[in-house]
LUMDODREN-727705 format. One record per residue: residue in one letter; z, y, x of N, C-alpha, C in turn. Coordinates in nm, 3 decimals. Layout:
REM LUMDODREN-727705
{'A'; {Z; Y; X}; {Z; Y; X}; {Z; Y; X}} ...
REM end
This chain:
REM LUMDODREN-727705
{'M'; {6.028; 4.441; 17.904}; {5.927; 4.364; 17.805}; {5.848; 4.281; 17.876}} {'A'; {5.892; 4.103; 17.817}; {5.810; 4.006; 17.927}; {5.640; 4.022; 17.857}} {'A'; {5.561; 4.011; 17.935}; {5.402; 4.039; 17.894}; {5.371; 3.902; 17.816}} {'A'; {5.298; 3.883; 17.755}; {5.213; 3.769; 17.670}; {5.124; 3.675; 17.768}} {'K'; {5.147; 3.569; 17.780}; {5.024; 3.486; 17.875}; {4.976; 3.412; 17.778}} {'C'; {4.832; 3.426; 17.893}; {4.731; 3.353; 17.762}; {4.773; 3.123; 17.816}} {'P'; {4.706; 3.112; 17.674}; {4.752; 2.957; 17.718}; {4.622; 2.909; 17.890}} {'S'; {4.635; 2.762; 17.855}; {4.589; 2.717; 18.035}; {4.455; 2.677; 17.999}} {'N'; {4.405; 2.675; 17.879}; {4.310; 2.667; 17.879}; {4.171; 2.784; 17.843}} {'T'; {4.229; 2.827; 17.825}; {4.161; 3.014; 17.809}; {4.178; 3.105; 17.940}} {'T'; {4.092; 3.182; 17.938}; {4.032; 3.318; 18.024}; {4.079; 3.481; 17.990}} {'E'; {4.204; 3.524; 18.109}; {4.301; 3.588; 18.083}; {4.159; 3.763; 18.116}} {'W'; {4.153; 3.775; 18.009}; {4.143; 3.933; 18.096}; {4.192; 4.087; 18.036}} {'Q'; {4.312; 4.149; 18.134}; {4.345; 4.289; 18.051}; {4.442; 4.240; 17.942}} {'S'; {4.433; 4.235; 17.898}; {4.500; 4.222; 17.752}; {4.390; 4.153; 17.586}} {'S'; {4.352; 4.065; 17.669}; {4.277; 3.955; 17.599}; {4.263; 3.843; 17.616}} {'C'; {4.283; 3.691; 17.577}; {4.246; 3.573; 17.617}; {4.148; 3.529; 17.575}} {'F'; {4.019; 3.501; 17.629}; {3.875; 3.417; 17.628}; {3.892; 3.264; 17.634}} {'S'; {3.868; 3.201; 17.474}; {3.813; 3.086; 17.445}; {3.700; 3.030; 17.426}} {'F'; {3.664; 2.907; 17.538}; {3.499; 2.862; 17.449}; {3.491; 2.765; 17.384}} {'Y'; {3.421; 2.762; 17.290}; {3.355; 2.662; 17.179}; {3.252; 2.586; 17.203}} {'A'; {3.253; 2.465; 17.229}; {3.107; 2.356; 17.243}; {3.041; 2.351; 17.133}} {'N'; {3.102; 2.343; 17.018}; {3.048; 2.264; 16.866}; {2.980; 2.379; 16.811}} {'A'; {2.830; 2.407; 16.839}; {2.774; 2.467; 16.812}; {2.751; 2.519; 16.629}} {'T'; {2.779; 2.626; 16.579}; {2.768; 2.632; 16.418}; {2.689; 2.773; 16.459}} {'G'; {2.745; 2.814; 16.247}; {2.652; 2.958; 16.258}; {2.781; 3.065; 16.290}} {'F'; {2.723; 3.193; 16.293}; {2.776; 3.293; 16.297}; {2.978; 3.282; 16.175}} {'A'; {2.932; 3.337; 16.116}; {2.992; 3.330; 15.995}; {3.144; 3.188; 15.988}} {'D'; {3.082; 3.098; 16.063}; {3.144; 2.993; 16.062}; {3.223; 3.022; 16.184}} {'A'; {3.191; 3.038; 16.333}; {3.242; 3.066; 16.416}; {3.354; 3.171; 16.426}} {'E'; {3.311; 3.251; 16.293}; {3.433; 3.371; 16.293}; {3.533; 3.349; 16.260}} {'L'; {3.493; 3.222; 16.149}; {3.674; 3.151; 16.103}; {3.756; 3.099; 16.147}} {'I'; {3.677; 3.021; 16.278}; {3.721; 2.904; 16.360}; {3.805; 3.021; 16.460}} {'C'; {3.714; 3.142; 16.497}; {3.827; 3.223; 16.552}; {3.957; 3.257; 16.465}} {'A'; {3.959; 3.281; 16.390}; {4.028; 3.327; 16.246}; {4.135; 3.206; 16.289}} {'Q'; {4.126; 3.137; 16.257}; {4.225; 2.996; 16.254}; {4.350; 3.011; 16.350}} {'T'; {4.268; 3.042; 16.515}; {4.297; 3.091; 16.576}; {4.371; 3.150; 16.629}} {'G'; {4.418; 3.332; 16.503}; {4.478; 3.391; 16.562}; {4.381; 3.528; 16.642}} {'G'; {4.276; 3.498; 16.582}; {4.150; 3.609; 16.672}; {4.047; 3.615; 16.645}} {'H'; {3.939; 3.655; 16.694}; {3.797; 3.691; 16.625}; {3.689; 3.668; 16.749}} {'L'; {3.579; 3.633; 16.683}; {3.474; 3.648; 16.802}; {3.487; 3.713; 16.911}} {'A'; {3.476; 3.669; 17.098}; {3.485; 3.795; 17.130}; {3.488; 3.911; 17.137}} {'S'; {3.571; 4.021; 17.158}; {3.498; 4.145; 17.142}; {3.461; 4.176; 17.319}} {'I'; {3.374; 4.277; 17.384}; {3.366; 4.287; 17.546}; {3.365; 4.485; 17.531}} {'H'; {3.433; 4.512; 17.587}; {3.472; 4.618; 17.529}; {3.439; 4.744; 17.681}} {'D'; {3.393; 4.655; 17.866}; {3.333; 4.698; 17.948}; {3.290; 4.613; 18.037}} {'G'; {3.260; 4.703; 18.129}; {3.185; 4.584; 18.222}; {3.241; 4.477; 18.313}} {'F'; {3.348; 4.475; 18.304}; {3.409; 4.389; 18.395}; {3.418; 4.265; 18.275}} {'A'; {3.402; 4.311; 18.179}; {3.481; 4.177; 18.082}; {3.372; 4.102; 18.055}} {'N'; {3.228; 4.187; 18.055}; {3.133; 4.166; 18.072}; {3.104; 4.075; 18.153}} {'A'; {3.081; 4.098; 18.291}; {3.049; 4.016; 18.410}; {3.120; 3.913; 18.400}} {'L'; {3.281; 3.925; 18.357}; {3.353; 3.784; 18.408}; {3.281; 3.706; 18.293}} {'L'; {3.289; 3.719; 18.168}; {3.218; 3.609; 18.054}; {3.075; 3.577; 18.112}} {'A'; {3.022; 3.663; 18.155}; {2.885; 3.640; 18.216}; {2.829; 3.521; 18.290}} {'L'; {2.902; 3.644; 18.411}; {2.869; 3.555; 18.536}; {2.892; 3.515; 18.605}} {'K'; {3.057; 3.469; 18.553}; {3.172; 3.387; 18.632}; {3.183; 3.284; 18.562}} {'K'; {3.328; 3.289; 18.434}; {3.333; 3.203; 18.353}; {3.252; 3.126; 18.284}} {'I'; {3.175; 3.251; 18.213}; {3.011; 3.172; 18.126}; {2.944; 3.039; 18.203}} {'L'; {2.955; 3.100; 18.312}; {2.819; 2.990; 18.443}; {2.911; 2.902; 18.481}} {'E'; {3.083; 2.879; 18.457}; {3.109; 2.790; 18.514}; {3.186; 2.696; 18.388}} {'E'; {3.163; 2.747; 18.288}; {3.233; 2.662; 18.133}; {3.079; 2.591; 18.112}} {'A'; {2.968; 2.643; 18.146}; {2.828; 2.621; 18.111}; {2.844; 2.485; 18.151}} {'N'; {2.853; 2.441; 18.235}; {2.902; 2.304; 18.307}; {2.970; 2.215; 18.247}} {'K'; {3.129; 2.292; 18.177}; {3.158; 2.181; 18.137}; {3.148; 2.174; 17.978}} {'H'; {3.148; 2.292; 17.943}; {3.128; 2.248; 17.783}; {3.006; 2.304; 17.754}} {'F'; {2.915; 2.418; 17.752}; {2.811; 2.428; 17.725}; {2.648; 2.325; 17.835}} {'H'; {2.676; 2.223; 17.790}; {2.599; 2.101; 17.869}; {2.472; 2.072; 17.852}} {'E'; {2.451; 2.161; 17.704}; {2.338; 2.087; 17.634}; {2.187; 2.179; 17.709}} {'S'; {2.073; 2.122; 17.697}; {1.971; 2.185; 17.800}; {1.860; 2.248; 17.729}} {'T'; {1.901; 2.239; 17.562}; {1.913; 2.354; 17.433}; {1.985; 2.462; 17.463}} {'I'; {2.094; 2.484; 17.503}; {2.154; 2.559; 17.441}; {2.156; 2.748; 17.661}} {'T'; {2.087; 2.818; 17.532}; {2.083; 2.959; 17.644}; {2.183; 3.036; 17.637}} {'D'; {2.272; 3.036; 17.529}; {2.305; 3.206; 17.518}; {2.444; 3.091; 17.390}} {'F'; {2.566; 3.187; 17.348}; {2.651; 3.217; 17.284}; {2.693; 3.283; 17.217}} {'W'; {2.715; 3.267; 17.065}; {2.814; 3.357; 16.962}; {2.896; 3.472; 17.015}} {'I'; {2.924; 3.607; 17.030}; {2.998; 3.670; 17.081}; {3.010; 3.770; 16.895}} {'G'; {3.132; 3.842; 16.895}; {3.187; 3.921; 16.802}; {3.093; 4.081; 16.688}} {'A'; {2.983; 4.068; 16.870}; {2.897; 4.179; 16.776}; {2.839; 4.167; 16.655}} {'T'; {2.809; 4.287; 16.516}; {2.738; 4.227; 16.393}; {2.723; 4.374; 16.374}} {'N'; {2.630; 4.381; 16.280}; {2.553; 4.504; 16.214}; {2.630; 4.493; 15.993}} {'L'; {2.647; 4.369; 15.979}; {2.670; 4.321; 15.863}; {2.833; 4.312; 15.815}} {'L'; {2.884; 4.452; 15.873}; {3.034; 4.485; 15.842}; {3.049; 4.652; 15.742}} {'G'; {2.967; 4.620; 15.661}; {2.945; 4.731; 15.567}; {2.881; 4.836; 15.620}} {'S'; {2.854; 4.864; 15.727}; {2.737; 4.972; 15.735}; {2.582; 4.941; 15.854}} {'K'; {2.487; 4.968; 15.916}; {2.391; 4.948; 15.930}; {2.412; 4.962; 16.178}} {'A'; {2.550; 5.015; 16.111}; {2.575; 5.040; 16.285}; {2.671; 4.912; 16.364}} {'W'; {2.680; 4.892; 16.479}; {2.696; 4.754; 16.503}; {2.831; 4.756; 16.565}} {'N'; {2.900; 4.667; 16.506}; {3.113; 4.644; 16.582}; {3.090; 4.550; 16.565}} {'W'; {3.259; 4.529; 16.645}; {3.296; 4.403; 16.663}; {3.359; 4.340; 16.520}} {'T'; {3.351; 4.214; 16.509}; {3.458; 4.114; 16.380}; {3.559; 4.197; 16.350}} {'D'; {3.674; 4.227; 16.530}; {3.786; 4.262; 16.511}; {3.792; 4.414; 16.472}} {'G'; {3.748; 4.462; 16.428}; {3.751; 4.611; 16.393}; {3.749; 4.685; 16.444}} {'S'; {3.714; 4.672; 16.573}; {3.667; 4.777; 16.706}; {3.526; 4.800; 16.740}} {'G'; {3.562; 4.944; 16.706}; {3.420; 5.026; 16.726}; {3.300; 4.952; 16.894}} {'I'; {3.176; 4.941; 16.867}; {3.124; 4.917; 16.980}; {3.144; 5.032; 17.059}} {'D'; {3.181; 5.014; 17.194}; {3.261; 5.119; 17.304}; {3.183; 5.088; 17.418}} {'F'; {3.082; 4.945; 17.457}; {2.993; 4.958; 17.566}; {2.893; 4.813; 17.477}} {'T'; {2.811; 4.799; 17.568}; {2.721; 4.776; 17.516}; {2.604; 4.731; 17.632}} {'D'; {2.594; 4.556; 17.658}; {2.477; 4.506; 17.730}; {2.354; 4.416; 17.719}} {'W'; {2.311; 4.551; 17.621}; {2.133; 4.466; 17.553}; {2.057; 4.432; 17.645}} {'K'; {1.969; 4.348; 17.603}; {1.829; 4.350; 17.709}; {1.780; 4.423; 17.598}} {'K'; {1.667; 4.423; 17.722}; {1.608; 4.566; 17.687}; {1.487; 4.545; 17.574}} {'G'; {1.443; 4.615; 17.491}; {1.408; 4.613; 17.328}; {1.511; 4.578; 17.265}} {'E'; {1.652; 4.549; 17.285}; {1.752; 4.474; 17.191}; {1.835; 4.593; 17.183}} {'P'; {1.902; 4.592; 17.047}; {1.869; 4.501; 16.944}; {1.743; 4.493; 16.852}} {'Q'; {1.675; 4.378; 16.812}; {1.538; 4.405; 16.774}; {1.562; 4.461; 16.599}} {'N'; {1.511; 4.554; 16.482}; {1.493; 4.547; 16.398}; {1.457; 4.445; 16.317}} {'I'; {1.518; 4.353; 16.330}; {1.442; 4.206; 16.255}; {1.548; 4.190; 16.138}} {'S'; {1.460; 4.139; 16.044}; {1.555; 4.109; 15.951}; {1.605; 4.035; 15.969}} {'G'; {1.773; 3.970; 15.916}; {1.817; 3.829; 16.005}; {1.930; 3.813; 16.097}} {'S'; {1.865; 3.914; 16.203}; {1.916; 3.932; 16.321}; {1.980; 4.018; 16.340}} {'N'; {2.109; 3.972; 16.245}; {2.212; 4.082; 16.271}; {2.353; 3.999; 16.371}} {'C'; {2.326; 3.929; 16.459}; {2.441; 3.907; 16.522}; {2.410; 3.862; 16.641}} {'A'; {2.524; 3.915; 16.753}; {2.484; 3.913; 16.862}; {2.523; 3.768; 16.985}} {'A'; {2.433; 3.725; 17.032}; {2.426; 3.619; 17.124}; {2.421; 3.674; 17.297}} {'L'; {2.531; 3.612; 17.361}; {2.566; 3.625; 17.514}; {2.500; 3.566; 17.575}} {'S'; {2.384; 3.546; 17.677}; {2.274; 3.484; 17.760}; {2.404; 3.403; 17.865}} {'I'; {2.399; 3.292; 17.857}; {2.481; 3.275; 17.955}; {2.379; 3.264; 18.070}} {'S'; {2.262; 3.329; 18.111}; {2.149; 3.350; 18.232}; {2.183; 3.480; 18.287}} {'D'; {2.176; 3.588; 18.225}; {2.171; 3.674; 18.271}; {2.293; 3.749; 18.229}} {'G'; {2.361; 3.738; 18.105}; {2.496; 3.838; 18.095}; {2.452; 3.885; 17.979}} {'Y'; {2.284; 3.927; 17.927}; {2.230; 3.978; 17.868}; {2.230; 4.013; 17.721}} {'W'; {2.291; 4.027; 17.616}; {2.312; 4.032; 17.475}; {2.152; 4.029; 17.382}} {'T'; {2.113; 3.966; 17.270}; {2.009; 3.982; 17.215}; {2.079; 3.995; 17.061}} {'A'; {1.999; 4.029; 16.976}; {1.995; 4.022; 16.774}; {1.951; 3.887; 16.775}} {'E'; {2.068; 3.794; 16.710}; {2.015; 3.654; 16.669}; {2.009; 3.669; 16.543}} {'D'; {1.924; 3.535; 16.448}; {1.994; 3.525; 16.330}; {2.153; 3.482; 16.316}} {'C'; {2.232; 3.480; 16.215}; {2.330; 3.423; 16.200}; {2.374; 3.262; 16.155}} {'F'; {2.253; 3.294; 16.072}; {2.278; 3.136; 16.082}; {2.234; 3.062; 16.158}} {'K'; {2.194; 3.075; 16.252}; {2.149; 2.982; 16.418}; {2.342; 2.928; 16.392}} {'S'; {2.271; 2.783; 16.473}; {2.371; 2.718; 16.552}; {2.389; 2.733; 16.647}} {'K'; {2.549; 2.788; 16.709}; {2.575; 2.826; 16.891}; {2.698; 2.795; 16.917}} {'P'; {2.675; 2.789; 16.993}; {2.865; 2.753; 17.093}; {2.928; 2.902; 17.035}} {'F'; {3.016; 2.920; 17.139}; {3.097; 3.046; 17.072}; {3.203; 3.089; 17.135}} {'S'; {3.269; 3.181; 17.127}; {3.349; 3.237; 17.227}; {3.471; 3.336; 17.159}} {'C'; {3.562; 3.307; 17.149}; {3.662; 3.371; 17.025}; {3.768; 3.479; 17.178}} {'S'; {3.830; 3.572; 17.147}; {3.945; 3.620; 17.173}; {3.973; 3.693; 17.085}} {'T'; {4.163; 3.638; 17.205}; {4.309; 3.675; 17.102}; {4.341; 3.814; 17.196}} {'S'; {4.422; 3.928; 17.154}; {4.473; 3.991; 17.217}; {4.630; 3.916; 17.244}} {'T'; {4.672; 3.940; 17.405}; {4.767; 3.959; 17.408}; {4.899; 4.034; 17.373}} {'T'; {4.834; 4.169; 17.370}; {4.920; 4.270; 17.324}; {5.006; 4.248; 17.169}} {'P'; {5.126; 4.269; 17.157}; {5.214; 4.256; 17.018}; {5.227; 4.312; 16.938}} {'T'; {5.201; 4.259; 16.814}; {5.192; 4.429; 16.773}; {5.312; 4.459; 16.667}} {'Y'; {5.380; 4.548; 16.654}; {5.465; 4.618; 16.622}; {5.519; 4.699; 16.539}} {'P'; {5.614; 4.743; 16.424}; {5.598; 4.784; 16.367}; {5.613; 4.983; 16.403}} {'L'; {5.561; 5.042; 16.235}; {5.557; 5.185; 16.337}; {5.668; 5.257; 16.330}} {'T'; {5.750; 5.202; 16.253}; {5.921; 5.279; 16.241}; {6.047; 5.152; 16.260}} {'A'; {6.152; 5.161; 16.290}; {6.260; 5.074; 16.339}; {6.392; 5.203; 16.347}} {'N'; {6.465; 5.099; 16.291}; {6.616; 5.179; 16.291}; {6.700; 5.108; 16.441}} {'C'; {6.705; 5.287; 16.505}; {6.765; 5.264; 16.645}; {6.932; 5.376; 16.583}} {'S'; {6.948; 5.331; 16.705}; {7.168; 5.377; 16.691}; {7.130; 5.516; 16.685}} {'Q'; {7.256; 5.593; 16.642}; {7.219; 5.751; 16.659}; {7.166; 5.790; 16.752}} {'G'; {7.107; 5.851; 16.774}; {7.115; 5.941; 16.921}; {6.948; 5.887; 17.044}} {'W'; {6.931; 5.835; 16.886}; {6.787; 5.717; 16.957}; {6.686; 5.748; 16.953}} {'T'; {6.580; 5.721; 16.991}; {6.446; 5.735; 16.910}; {6.397; 5.606; 16.904}} {'Y'; {6.257; 5.546; 16.828}; {6.187; 5.418; 16.828}; {6.093; 5.466; 16.878}} {'F'; {6.032; 5.450; 16.966}; {5.862; 5.442; 17.033}; {5.789; 5.278; 16.939}} {'A'; {5.746; 5.307; 16.912}; {5.614; 5.180; 16.883}; {5.565; 5.072; 16.933}} {'P'; {5.493; 5.173; 17.040}; {5.410; 5.066; 17.120}; {5.486; 4.980; 17.244}} {'T'; {5.610; 5.026; 17.208}; {5.706; 4.958; 17.305}; {5.810; 4.852; 17.257}} {'H'; {5.792; 4.908; 17.109}; {5.933; 4.828; 17.025}; {6.044; 4.863; 17.093}} {'S'; {6.050; 4.952; 17.121}; {6.217; 4.983; 17.182}; {6.290; 5.174; 17.121}} {'C'; {6.424; 5.131; 17.170}; {6.470; 5.254; 17.156}; {6.510; 5.380; 17.238}} {'Y'; {6.518; 5.495; 17.294}; {6.468; 5.575; 17.411}; {6.604; 5.663; 17.341}} {'G'; {6.709; 5.666; 17.430}; {6.793; 5.787; 17.472}; {6.824; 5.838; 17.551}} {'V'; {6.867; 6.014; 17.573}; {6.850; 6.100; 17.629}; {7.047; 6.126; 17.688}} {'N'; {7.069; 6.083; 17.783}; {7.275; 6.164; 17.832}; {7.176; 6.246; 17.810}} {'A'; {7.190; 6.345; 17.706}; {7.222; 6.516; 17.745}; {7.317; 6.593; 17.741}} {'G'; {7.357; 6.688; 17.820}; {7.457; 6.748; 17.825}; {7.567; 6.659; 17.940}} {'G'; {7.485; 6.552; 17.997}; {7.659; 6.506; 18.054}; {7.566; 6.527; 18.251}} {'P'; {7.671; 6.428; 18.264}; {7.691; 6.467; 18.473}; {7.556; 6.475; 18.558}} {'L'; {7.515; 6.465; 18.641}; {7.379; 6.421; 18.649}; {7.450; 6.313; 18.815}} {'N'; {7.382; 6.223; 18.764}; {7.440; 6.090; 18.890}; {7.306; 6.006; 18.924}} {'S'; {7.357; 5.906; 19.051}; {7.268; 5.870; 19.122}; {7.236; 5.759; 19.054}} {'W'; {7.124; 5.684; 19.090}; {7.035; 5.647; 19.031}; {7.142; 5.498; 18.989}} {'T'; {7.209; 5.399; 19.028}; {7.341; 5.327; 19.003}; {7.404; 5.360; 18.900}} {'V'; {7.462; 5.477; 18.949}; {7.510; 5.499; 18.865}; {7.509; 5.502; 18.682}} {'S'; {7.345; 5.546; 18.702}; {7.279; 5.602; 18.579}; {7.281; 5.451; 18.476}} {'E'; {7.240; 5.404; 18.620}; {7.217; 5.238; 18.536}; {7.344; 5.144; 18.490}} {'N'; {7.424; 5.166; 18.521}; {7.511; 5.104; 18.514}; {7.560; 5.154; 18.374}} {'Y'; {7.555; 5.317; 18.280}; {7.620; 5.354; 18.186}; {7.495; 5.330; 18.137}} {'C'; {7.393; 5.281; 18.127}; {7.313; 5.239; 18.052}; {7.281; 5.106; 18.026}} {'E'; {7.340; 5.002; 18.051}; {7.453; 4.872; 18.080}; {7.529; 4.918; 17.955}} {'K'; {7.624; 4.960; 18.005}; {7.705; 4.997; 17.852}; {7.650; 5.030; 17.742}} {'N'; {7.523; 5.114; 17.755}; {7.503; 5.140; 17.588}; {7.376; 4.991; 17.598}} {'V'; {7.418; 4.815; 17.651}; {7.348; 4.783; 17.634}; {7.163; 4.807; 17.621}} {'S'; {7.198; 4.862; 17.752}; {7.022; 4.884; 17.753}; {7.019; 4.897; 17.914}} {'H'; {6.875; 4.995; 17.904}; {6.827; 5.020; 18.100}; {6.756; 5.126; 18.109}} {'L'; {6.768; 5.176; 18.222}; {6.694; 5.285; 18.256}; {6.520; 5.237; 18.199}} {'P'; {6.449; 5.325; 18.184}; {6.308; 5.309; 18.150}; {6.199; 5.267; 18.243}} {'S'; {6.169; 5.156; 18.198}; {6.064; 5.083; 18.330}; {5.930; 5.194; 18.249}} {'I'; {5.857; 5.244; 18.313}; {5.734; 5.306; 18.272}; {5.571; 5.247; 18.256}} {'H'; {5.532; 5.153; 18.183}; {5.404; 5.114; 18.191}; {5.261; 5.189; 18.149}} {'S'; {5.290; 5.313; 18.052}; {5.179; 5.358; 18.030}; {5.198; 5.548; 18.008}} {'F'; {5.115; 5.620; 18.020}; {5.103; 5.733; 18.014}; {5.135; 5.826; 17.928}} {'A'; {5.107; 5.699; 17.795}; {5.195; 5.766; 17.650}; {5.322; 5.727; 17.705}} {'E'; {5.408; 5.654; 17.737}; {5.558; 5.630; 17.712}; {5.570; 5.699; 17.839}} {'Y'; {5.519; 5.746; 17.920}; {5.564; 5.813; 17.981}; {5.546; 6.027; 17.921}} {'Q'; {5.484; 5.997; 17.869}; {5.411; 6.143; 17.781}; {5.577; 6.174; 17.625}} {'F'; {5.561; 6.031; 17.598}; {5.693; 6.060; 17.534}; {5.834; 6.063; 17.567}} {'I'; {5.827; 5.984; 17.699}; {6.006; 6.031; 17.764}; {6.034; 6.164; 17.776}} {'L'; {5.921; 6.224; 17.822}; {5.941; 6.330; 17.896}; {5.941; 6.444; 17.756}} {'S'; {5.852; 6.428; 17.666}; {5.908; 6.485; 17.535}; {6.013; 6.452; 17.488}} {'K'; {6.114; 6.390; 17.476}; {6.256; 6.394; 17.444}; {6.325; 6.412; 17.580}} {'F'; {6.301; 6.455; 17.681}; {6.369; 6.489; 17.791}; {6.366; 6.653; 17.709}} {'K'; {6.280; 6.686; 17.746}; {6.256; 6.802; 17.769}; {6.324; 6.898; 17.617}} {'Y'; {6.338; 6.779; 17.470}; {6.404; 6.883; 17.376}; {6.520; 6.905; 17.417}} {'F'; {6.600; 6.795; 17.426}; {6.745; 6.791; 17.503}; {6.825; 6.874; 17.588}} {'L'; {6.692; 6.898; 17.662}; {6.746; 7.025; 17.781}; {6.722; 7.182; 17.719}} {'S'; {6.639; 7.181; 17.578}; {6.609; 7.294; 17.529}; {6.733; 7.321; 17.407}} {'I'; {6.768; 7.209; 17.425}; {6.883; 7.286; 17.302}; {7.040; 7.243; 17.328}} 
REM end
């Protein structure tokens, strides 16, 4: 399965494409613009992504896009306005990594949206109506239906959007003979890209050995 690629004007990290917008606007309007491009305001889930945005690419982009001398930070997708007092990302994911500046987020009325500093990479809670440039993130991981119709004897696995079959009771063969057998059935021997996929294949193999 071919992996999706990020557009040339974005920054790729793991399964996300980050883009940068110089036009300063409020948090809500920034999220709307991101949504119109199929994404959300940038969500950051590990220190590597934060460093990439804050200390590497952002400093480079600052020279290209965030060039106004008064601009010191930009909107990211963290907010505590999504139905609870807890901070979450606008893409619906929970906060599993933070890089708040010391003393942040301050419990100040109206400071409900997070901005990332282009000078030190730390986050601050800001007034959501302030106009700031912003960063969006879109996922390169396609979403697939939870169920699909496979040929009889095959089982669907949603994370890879693929059907898997086991040659139960068949003779032991070499890799080449096995691949040829798969090709005759319009398939291939599986290439495993995650622990979840490995566990799924192992469970199917053990099941057919037991019957």
